[in-house]
PLY file of the C-alpha trace (Angstrom):
ply
format ascii 1.0
element vertex 68
property float x
property float y
property float z
element edge 67
property int vertex1
property int vertex2
end_header
-11.12 50.34 0.61
-12.01 46.84 1.42
-10.80 45.19 4.68
-10.87 41.20 4.73
-11.27 39.79 8.07
-10.77 36.06 9.03
-12.15 34.35 11.86
-11.47 30.54 12.79
-13.65 28.24 14.55
-11.53 26.99 17.69
-14.12 24.78 19.17
-13.28 21.60 17.24
-9.61 22.19 16.47
-8.51 19.60 19.18
-10.71 16.94 17.64
-9.64 17.62 14.19
-5.97 17.44 15.02
-6.30 14.10 16.91
-8.66 12.66 13.62
-5.95 14.10 11.26
-2.94 12.31 12.99
-4.96 9.02 13.41
-5.69 9.49 9.63
-1.78 9.87 8.72
-0.84 6.81 11.15
-3.54 4.78 9.14
-2.42 5.64 5.83
1.06 5.24 6.72
0.33 1.52 8.02
-1.52 0.76 5.00
1.44 1.90 2.85
4.03 -0.05 4.55
1.67 -3.24 4.58
1.17 -2.84 0.81
5.35 -2.44 0.56
5.92 -5.57 2.37
3.22 -7.69 0.34
4.79 -6.31 -2.97
8.01 -7.16 -1.94
6.97 -10.71 -0.64
5.41 -11.21 -4.02
8.68 -10.39 -5.89
10.33 -12.68 -3.71
7.80 -15.49 -4.43
8.12 -14.92 -8.16
11.86 -14.96 -7.94
11.89 -18.30 -5.94
9.47 -19.94 -8.51
11.50 -18.97 -11.47
14.72 -20.40 -9.61
12.90 -23.61 -8.66
11.60 -24.46 -12.21
14.71 -23.49 -14.24
13.61 -20.35 -15.95
10.79 -17.98 -16.40
9.71 -19.85 -19.75
9.30 -23.18 -17.34
7.48 -21.28 -14.73
4.76 -20.10 -16.88
4.45 -23.66 -18.65
4.34 -25.37 -15.36
1.70 -22.64 -14.24
-0.60 -23.33 -17.36
-0.09 -27.18 -16.64
-1.25 -26.75 -13.12
-4.54 -24.51 -14.02
-5.61 -26.76 -16.79
-4.92 -30.11 -15.26
0 1
1 2
2 3
3 4
4 5
5 6
6 7
7 8
8 9
9 10
10 11
11 12
12 13
13 14
14 15
15 16
16 17
17 18
18 19
19 20
20 21
21 22
22 23
23 24
24 25
25 26
26 27
27 28
28 29
29 30
30 31
31 32
32 33
33 34
34 35
35 36
36 37
37 38
38 39
39 40
40 41
41 42
42 43
43 44
44 45
45 46
46 47
47 48
48 49
49 50
50 51
51 52
52 53
53 54
54 55
55 56
56 57
57 58
58 59
59 60
60 61
61 62
62 63
63 64
64 65
65 66
66 67
């Protein structure tokens, strides 16, 4: 009969835990920042559509601004 044994290396567990937590916080911060930027972009597009009397006028004015 085979017996499997498992051994863990405990020496770096504190460093790995803190690095893991820092990574989680960093990923969360980046995700929240991306969400805020996305909401801001949608708000800007809605403001542009409302100030130019509709989406067709918005894109017409955009192409006029790009081409001169």
